[in-house]
RODO-2510 file (C-alpha; in nm, 4 decimals, decimal comma):
residues 288
     n   res          X          Y          Z
     1     x     0,0000     0,0000     0,0000
     2     x     0,1187     0,3519    -0,0770
     3     x     0,0643     0,6720     0,1191
     4     x    -0,1317     0,9754    -0,0011
     5     x     0,1828     1,1834    -0,0499
     6     x     0,3372     0,9297    -0,2822
     7     x     0,0099     0,8578    -0,4608
     8     x    -0,0434     1,2273    -0,5325
     9     x     0,3134     1,2814    -0,6503
    10     x     0,3220     0,9765    -0,8759
    11     x    -0,0225     1,0536    -1,0216
    12     x     0,0903     1,4061    -1,1120
    13     x     0,4007     1,2703    -1,2812
    14     x     0,2093     1,0119    -1,4837
    15     x    -0,0455     1,2659    -1,6049
    16     x     0,2183     1,5253    -1,6880
    17     x     0,4296     1,2713    -1,8766
    18     x     0,1336     1,1909    -2,0992
    19     x     0,0591     1,5541    -2,1793
    20     x    -0,2388     1,6121    -1,9506
    21     x    -0,2667     1,9852    -1,8837
    22     x    -0,2989     2,0993    -1,5219
    23     x    -0,1779     1,7621    -1,3987
    24     x    -0,1562     1,8885    -1,0389
    25     x    -0,5243     1,9788    -1,0199
    26     x    -0,6387     1,6650    -1,1990
    27     x    -0,4286     1,4293    -0,9851
    28     x    -0,5646     1,5898    -0,6702
    29     x    -0,9248     1,5668    -0,7955
    30     x    -0,8884     1,1997    -0,8840
    31     x    -0,7326     1,1169    -0,5481
    32     x    -1,0036     1,3091    -0,3625
    33     x    -1,2674     1,1144    -0,5536
    34     x    -1,1024     0,7820    -0,4754
    35     x    -1,0565     0,8511    -0,1026
    36     x    -1,3596     1,0716    -0,0362
    37     x    -1,1309     1,3285     0,1275
    38     x    -1,1440     1,7053     0,0841
    39     x    -0,8407     1,8914    -0,0487
    40     x    -0,7562     2,0033     0,3051
    41     x    -0,7868     1,6497     0,4403
    42     x    -0,5709     1,5182     0,1580
    43     x    -0,2815     1,7446     0,2562
    44     x    -0,3388     1,7036     0,6298
    45     x    -0,2940     1,3255     0,6147
    46     x     0,0088     1,2739     0,3850
    47     x     0,1078     0,9449     0,5484
    48     x    -0,2413     0,7944     0,5366
    49     x    -0,2245     0,4679     0,3421
    50     x    -0,4533     0,3876     0,0521
    51     x    -0,6531     0,0694     0,0921
    52     x    -0,6161    -0,2027    -0,1676
    53     x    -0,9509    -0,1039    -0,3178
    54     x    -0,8545     0,2641    -0,3319
    55     x    -0,5244     0,1802    -0,4982
    56     x    -0,7016    -0,0327    -0,7584
    57     x    -0,9568     0,2397    -0,8299
    58     x    -0,6827     0,5032    -0,8584
    59     x    -0,4971     0,2955    -1,1153
    60     x    -0,8168     0,2386    -1,3143
    61     x    -0,9046     0,6090    -1,3199
    62     x    -0,5538     0,7127    -1,4211
    63     x    -0,5667     0,4620    -1,7059
    64     x    -0,8984     0,6060    -1,8239
    65     x    -0,7641     0,9611    -1,8049
    66     x    -0,4569     0,8647    -2,0057
    67     x    -0,6965     0,7399    -2,2737
    68     x    -0,8169     1,1041    -2,2737
    69     x    -1,1511     1,0405    -2,1031
    70     x    -1,2411     1,3766    -1,9411
    71     x    -1,1931     1,4218    -1,5681
    72     x    -1,5611     1,5136    -1,5248
    73     x    -1,6662     1,1697    -1,6496
    74     x    -1,4193     0,9996    -1,4162
    75     x    -1,5556     1,1769    -1,1090
    76     x    -1,9121     1,2218    -1,2402
    77     x    -1,9192     1,5873    -1,1424
    78     x    -1,8608     1,9344    -1,2808
    79     x    -1,9044     2,2777    -1,1268
    80     x    -2,1092     2,5347    -1,3151
    81     x    -2,2328     2,8753    -1,1984
    82     x    -2,1284     2,7936    -0,8411
    83     x    -2,3220     2,4650    -0,8330
    84     x    -2,2023     2,1072    -0,8613
    85     x    -2,3676     1,8889    -1,1259
    86     x    -2,3704     1,5157    -1,1794
    87     x    -2,2523     1,4311    -1,5326
    88     x    -2,1968     1,1142    -1,7317
    89     x    -2,1272     1,0294    -2,0944
    90     x    -2,4904     1,0881    -2,1925
    91     x    -2,4482     1,4644    -2,1469
    92     x    -2,2160     1,7416    -2,2564
    93     x    -1,9841     1,8680    -1,9839
    94     x    -2,0869     2,2262    -1,8862
    95     x    -1,8419     2,4961    -1,9956
    96     x    -1,7560     2,8225    -1,8157
    97     x    -1,8416     3,0290    -2,1250
    98     x    -2,2045     2,9176    -2,0973
    99     x    -2,2343     3,1092    -1,7698
   100     x    -2,2767     3,4268    -1,9789
   101     x    -2,5981     3,2772    -2,1178
   102     x    -2,7228     3,2190    -1,7633
   103     x    -2,6266     3,5703    -1,6484
   104     x    -2,8066     3,7261    -1,9447
   105     x    -3,1229     3,5258    -1,8815
   106     x    -3,1222     3,6160    -1,5120
   107     x    -3,0924     3,9872    -1,5935
   108     x    -3,3806     3,9721    -1,8437
   109     x    -3,6010     3,7729    -1,6067
   110     x    -3,5390     4,0079    -1,3152
   111     x    -3,6360     4,3069    -1,5280
   112     x    -3,9597     4,1352    -1,6293
   113     x    -4,0563     4,0158    -1,2812
   114     x    -4,2928     4,2216    -1,0688
   115     x    -4,5247     4,1537    -0,7785
   116     x    -4,7896     3,9919    -0,9959
   117     x    -4,5969     3,8115    -1,2700
   118     x    -4,2739     3,6196    -1,3165
   119     x    -4,1511     3,4994    -1,6558
   120     x    -4,1865     3,1449    -1,7840
   121     x    -3,8501     3,0217    -1,9139
   122     x    -3,7623     2,7299    -2,1414
   123     x    -3,4173     2,5694    -2,1664
   124     x    -3,3864     2,3876    -2,4990
   125     x    -3,1453     2,0953    -2,5220
   126     x    -3,1002     2,0927    -2,1465
   127     x    -2,8432     1,8102    -2,1235
   128     x    -2,7447     1,7708    -1,7577
   129     x    -2,9798     2,0581    -1,6706
   130     x    -2,7033     2,3028    -1,5775
   131     x    -2,8678     2,6058    -1,7399
   132     x    -3,2260     2,5426    -1,6280
   133     x    -3,1230     2,4495    -1,2735
   134     x    -2,8852     2,7453    -1,2343
   135     x    -3,1668     2,9727    -1,3463
   136     x    -3,4182     2,8074    -1,1145
   137     x    -3,1869     2,8447    -0,8144
   138     x    -3,1362     3,2152    -0,8896
   139     x    -3,4917     3,2972    -1,0025
   140     x    -3,7149     3,1463    -0,7329
   141     x    -4,0318     3,3160    -0,8622
   142     x    -4,0050     3,1760    -1,2159
   143     x    -4,1414     2,8588    -1,3698
   144     x    -3,9379     2,6478    -1,6130
   145     x    -3,9509     2,3966    -1,8944
   146     x    -3,6463     2,1946    -1,9980
   147     x    -3,6482     1,9947    -2,3211
   148     x    -3,4119     1,7367    -2,4665
   149     x    -3,4337     1,4760    -2,7400
   150     x    -3,2341     1,2304    -2,5264
   151     x    -3,4224     1,0451    -2,2496
   152     x    -3,0871     0,9569    -2,0905
   153     x    -2,9922     1,3252    -2,0690
   154     x    -3,3289     1,4049    -1,9113
   155     x    -3,2657     1,1394    -1,6448
   156     x    -2,9391     1,3158    -1,5574
   157     x    -3,1118     1,6556    -1,5520
   158     x    -3,3871     1,5297    -1,3196
   159     x    -3,1236     1,3905    -1,0836
   160     x    -2,9533     1,7304    -1,0710
   161     x    -3,2820     1,9151    -1,0232
   162     x    -3,3619     1,6983    -0,7224
   163     x    -3,0112     1,7517    -0,5845
   164     x    -3,0590     2,1291    -0,5955
   165     x    -3,4206     2,1226    -0,4712
   166     x    -3,5802     2,2760    -0,7836
   167     x    -3,7397     1,9638    -0,9325
   168     x    -4,0911     2,0885    -0,8508
   169     x    -4,0380     2,4069    -1,0549
   170     x    -3,8986     2,2506    -1,3737
   171     x    -4,1100     2,0486    -1,6157
   172     x    -3,8862     1,8148    -1,8154
   173     x    -4,0065     1,7304    -2,1662
   174     x    -3,8678     1,4828    -2,4174
   175     x    -3,8703     1,5890    -2,7808
   176     x    -3,7072     1,7898    -3,0566
   177     x    -3,6210     2,1485    -2,9625
   178     x    -3,9386     2,3524    -2,8940
   179     x    -4,1918     2,0966    -3,0164
   180     x    -4,2733     1,9546    -2,6689
   181     x    -4,3545     2,2959    -2,5153
   182     x    -4,7257     2,3039    -2,4220
   183     x    -4,7462     2,6851    -2,4191
   184     x    -4,5576     2,9958    -2,5307
   185     x    -4,2936     3,1227    -2,2884
   186     x    -4,1303     3,4578    -2,2114
   187     x    -3,7647     3,3593    -2,2438
   188     x    -3,6054     3,0752    -2,4366
   189     x    -3,2417     2,9854    -2,3661
   190     x    -3,0521     2,7372    -2,5793
   191     x    -2,6968     2,6094    -2,5931
   192     x    -2,7457     2,3947    -2,9019
   193     x    -2,4749     2,2078    -3,0941
   194     x    -2,2771     2,4592    -3,3026
   195     x    -1,9670     2,2655    -3,4111
   196     x    -1,9516     2,2051    -3,7863
   197     x    -1,8661     1,8704    -3,9471
   198     x    -1,5200     1,9970    -4,0376
   199     x    -1,4529     2,1318    -3,6873
   200     x    -1,5605     1,8068    -3,5187
   201     x    -1,2584     1,6226    -3,6555
   202     x    -1,0245     1,8882    -3,5130
   203     x    -1,1562     1,8801    -3,1562
   204     x    -0,9347     1,7463    -2,8751
   205     x    -0,9764     1,3712    -2,8144
   206     x    -1,1378     1,4421    -2,4758
   207     x    -1,4290     1,5985    -2,6641
   208     x    -1,4226     1,4145    -2,9965
   209     x    -1,4012     1,0631    -2,8533
   210     x    -1,6070     1,0897    -2,5348
   211     x    -1,8691     1,3647    -2,5289
   212     x    -2,1976     1,2820    -2,7053
   213     x    -2,1835     1,3810    -3,0723
   214     x    -2,5538     1,4676    -3,0662
   215     x    -2,4682     1,7510    -2,8246
   216     x    -2,1832     1,8820    -3,0434
   217     x    -2,2710     1,8320    -3,4096
   218     x    -2,4177     2,1480    -3,5607
   219     x    -2,4190     2,0191    -3,9172
   220     x    -2,2360     2,1474    -4,2229
   221     x    -2,2126     2,5115    -4,1116
   222     x    -2,2618     2,4690    -3,7362
   223     x    -2,6067     2,6300    -3,7391
   224     x    -2,8297     2,3427    -3,8481
   225     x    -3,0069     2,2987    -3,5137
   226     x    -3,0278     2,6740    -3,4558
   227     x    -3,1906     2,7081    -3,7983
   228     x    -3,4501     2,4464    -3,7035
   229     x    -3,5174     2,6331    -3,3805
   230     x    -3,5801     2,9549    -3,5754
   231     x    -3,8610     2,7830    -3,7662
   232     x    -4,0337     2,6840    -3,4407
   233     x    -3,9800     2,9865    -3,2221
   234     x    -4,2521     3,2317    -3,3250
   235     x    -4,5321     2,9992    -3,2125
   236     x    -4,3546     2,9275    -2,8830
   237     x    -4,2528     3,2775    -2,7695
   238     x    -4,4783     3,5350    -2,6037
   239     x    -4,5045     3,8947    -2,7278
   240     x    -4,1978     4,0961    -2,6227
   241     x    -4,0190     3,7698    -2,5454
   242     x    -3,6494     3,6885    -2,5865
   243     x    -3,4517     3,4051    -2,7416
   244     x    -3,0977     3,3667    -2,6053
   245     x    -2,8504     3,1499    -2,7927
   246     x    -2,4925     3,0519    -2,7239
   247     x    -2,3028     3,0645    -3,0528
   248     x    -1,9610     2,9631    -3,1772
   249     x    -1,6732     3,1926    -3,2611
   250     x    -1,7278     3,3573    -3,5991
   251     x    -2,0975     3,2650    -3,6195
   252     x    -2,2296     3,6179    -3,5709
   253     x    -2,2738     3,7109    -3,9376
   254     x    -2,4202     3,3718    -4,0291
   255     x    -2,6725     3,4014    -3,7472
   256     x    -2,7615     3,7582    -3,8451
   257     x    -2,8390     3,6392    -4,1970
   258     x    -3,0511     3,3558    -4,0566
   259     x    -3,2483     3,5943    -3,8352
   260     x    -3,3084     3,8377    -4,1235
   261     x    -3,4484     3,5614    -4,3419
   262     x    -3,6644     3,3806    -4,0864
   263     x    -3,7463     3,6308    -3,8080
   264     x    -3,7770     3,9622    -3,9877
   265     x    -3,9574     4,1438    -3,7071
   266     x    -3,7064     4,0441    -3,4384
   267     x    -3,4110     4,2501    -3,3161
   268     x    -3,0706     4,0866    -3,2846
   269     x    -2,7854     4,1877    -3,0550
   270     x    -2,4735     4,0148    -2,9256
   271     x    -2,2940     3,9871    -2,5931
   272     x    -1,9211     3,9151    -2,5886
   273     x    -1,7381     3,6899    -2,3453
   274     x    -1,4244     3,7860    -2,1520
   275     x    -1,2133     3,7135    -2,4609
   276     x    -1,4147     3,9548    -2,6719
   277     x    -1,5831     3,6731    -2,8670
   278     x    -1,9513     3,7172    -2,9563
   279     x    -2,0796     3,4347    -2,7384
   280     x    -2,4494     3,5059    -2,6723
   281     x    -2,7040     3,6172    -2,9290
   282     x    -3,0141     3,7936    -2,7937
   283     x    -3,3134     3,7909    -3,0261
   284     x    -3,5929     4,0150    -2,8999
   285     x    -3,9446     3,9878    -3,0347
   286     x    -4,1909     4,2775    -3,0702
   287     x    -4,5115     4,3193    -2,8771
   288     x    -4,7999     4,1908    -3,0818
***
């Protein structure tokens, strides 16, 4: 049996040798998962010996990581917007850049909420539920729908909604994009697949080989699913409602052309992320 100090050191070295970025953080996270210890406990007990079972599990997880399986799938968790979410290979791993989508939706919802009415919000392609649940936690007066074409993804999202005590305020619906919605809503948020066929082949192996292609593949130009959404949205959005989309780098002009051709009465604006990339598209609809 080996001690925690040696296990941590050797794990870092193995990961670094095989080109895993941030090997220190990843080795620590894997060892915490294996032992059930916090970071503080890990460093406070350097001579604590791993059990045979812990040693075996550590070796198995390191082997999986060296095959480029993402850390989040090894530990079945990922933090997003200050909350921890359960994830598995049925769902896309939440990204920090998507937090801008959540922040924008919260700001719009707060402006629309008064003492008598709170917006109804739909999260399209919910995956693990990170967007819908983050919104529900921060917008306690609002009601939510969350749709996904994958029943396995919806199972993950329901698990996370129960974990964060918002299950009773989110209606989960299986189906394609907006089709399952039973009523028009005030705000639609969507982080749909926006990676083109050509770009898919260039993605890191952690993404290309492990994350679900259905959650990544945006078709020939990266906007196939967003284009389908545009055809559904007018019957599913309330007057003066908003559609918020996360988009890929360089997709601004393509999206603007799509909006002009399919949603002529809507107004389009963009919000940039910390790197100056147009990351969120806000499509605002007129009062009817």
